[in-house]
N, C-alpha and C positions, 0 to 999 in steps of 0.2 A: 763644540763637539769633542774636541781633543782634551778638554778638561778632565774627563773621566779616565782617559788613558794616562795623562800626567799624574793624576791622583793615585791611580793603580800602581804606576811605577814607584811612587813614593811609598805606598803601602807595602809593596814587595820588599823594599829595603828594611822595613820594620819587621816583616814576616808575621809577627803576632804570636800568640800562645797556641800551643797544640790544642786541638778540639777533639770531641768524640761524640758518638751517637748517644752517649749517656749524659751529656752536659746539662740537660734540663731536668734530669732525674737525680736529684742530689742524694736521695736515700740509697742509691745503687752503688755498692762498693765493687770496684773492679778487682778481680782476683790477682793476688801477688804471683809473680813468676809466670804469668800467662804468656803464651807464645804468639807473637804477631808477625804476620807475613808481610814483607815490604811490597808496596804497590804504588802506582802513580797514575794520575789522570791528567789529560790536557784540557785546559780551558781556552779554546780557540776563539779569538775575537776577530770579527770581520766587519769591514765598513759596508753598511747597507744604504739603501736610498734615503732613509730617515735617521741615520746615525749608526753608531756601532751596535753590532749584534753578537750574541753568544751562540755558538754552535753546540747543540746538545743532541743526544740520541735517546731513542726509546729501545730498551733492551728486549730481546726476544723472550717470549713467554716460556720458551723451552730451556732457558739457562738455569743452572743450579743456584747461582748466587744472584739475588735481586732481580728475579724474572719480571719482565714487563715494566720495570721502573724507568724513570727518566734519569739519565746519567751523562756524565762527561765520557768521552772516549778514554779508555784506560784499562789497566789490569795489573796483574802481579808481575814483579820483576823476574826476568829470566836470567839464566846464567850468562848469556851472551851480552847482556846490557851493561854498558860501562858505568852507568849511574841511573838514577831515577828519572832524570830528564830524558835520557835515551829510552827508558821504558815508556814514558808518556808519548814520545814521538813515534816509537815503533807501533804502539797500540793504535794511535790515531791513523797511521798509515794502513794498518791491517783492518781496522773497523770501519773507517769512513773514507779511505783513499786520500788522506791529506799527507803529502810528502814533506819531509823536514826542510827541504830547500825552499818550500813555499811559505815558511813561517819564520818569524823573528821571536825567539824566546825572550820574554821580559823578565822572568824570574820565577821563584817558587814561594809558596806560602808554607807555614808550619804544617806538619802532618796532621791527619785526621784519623782517629781510630774508629773502625766500624764494628757493629755487633757481630759481624762474620769473621772477626779476628784478623783484619788487615790494618796496616798503618799506611795510609794513603797520602802521598805528597802531591798537592795540586801544583801544576806547572801552567803558567799563564803565557800565552803567545799571541802575537798578531799575525793574521793571515795576509800575505802579500797578494794583492790583486783579487781576481775572481776565483771561485772555487765551486766545482760541481761534485757533490758528495757521491761516493760509491759505497753504500752500506754493505757490510759483510753478511752474506746470507747465513742464517743460523744463529748469529749473535745480535745483529741490529735489525729491528723491524722498521725503524724510521730515523731519518736525520732531519732536524729542523732548527730554526733559529728563533731566538727571543731577543727583544731589545735589551741591551746591556743595562740601560738606565732603569728598566723595570726590576730586574733581579738584583740590583744593587741599591734599591730604595727601601729603607727600614720599614716604611709604612705598608709595604706590600707583603711583609712576612706575617704569618699567622702561626700561633702555637696550637697544635691539635693533640689529641690523645687517642690511644687505642690499647687494647689488651695485648700483651706480648709475653709469652712464657709465664702466664698466670699473674702478671703484674700490669698495672697501669703505666704506660710509657708515654711521655710527652715528647714532641718533636716539632721541628720547624717545617712549614710549607711556604712556598712562594708560587702560587698558581698563576698560570698565564693562559688565557683562552681555554682550549681543551686539554692543556697539559698540566698535570698535577705533579709539580716538582716538590719532592719531599725527601726525608731521610738524609743520607750522607751528602747528596748533591746540594740540598737546601742548606744544610749545616755549613758546608764549605762556603757557599755563597754568602751566608750570614756572617761568617768570620771575615770574609773579604769586605763586606759592607761595613762592618764595625771598625775597620781600619781606615775608612775614608772620612774626610771632613764632612760634617753634617751641618746643614743650614740652621 
């Protein structure tokens, strides 16, 4: 059970290449000089009854960015944040009630650029002991867990397509039960998966 954590620690030392929501759409040229706003997300791993689990959220349908989508707790960097790790920890505290003293930060992966002009740094952390989520009303409609082994298994990823701004756009999904994990969250998970040794 600890193999996946050890492999993730090793993957975090590699960090990997930066990713983006456009990775599967090779004909899309990103504009030069575009302005990207720094942001961070926390990928909290907790030990469950059958192995390690990843804590995710379902965003409120009332939000401006990515309404109703499955996401890591996270958001844009504030002036008071010392760095992007601090941003991820603050957002996790605000969104799901996870306090920094209850986690061990393992490291960060290379940033991910979103179609909404954020450059998002994924911060991976282990949750110490038990945790009862307290979702922030207005931002988070649900907090849930998925098996870490499921979302870090290449065979579970599917490439799908939809029309976006008049063009066909390809993207990763990694569905689990009733949860449709796609977009930036799935792309970050895929980048993490690609850094792990495969059988």
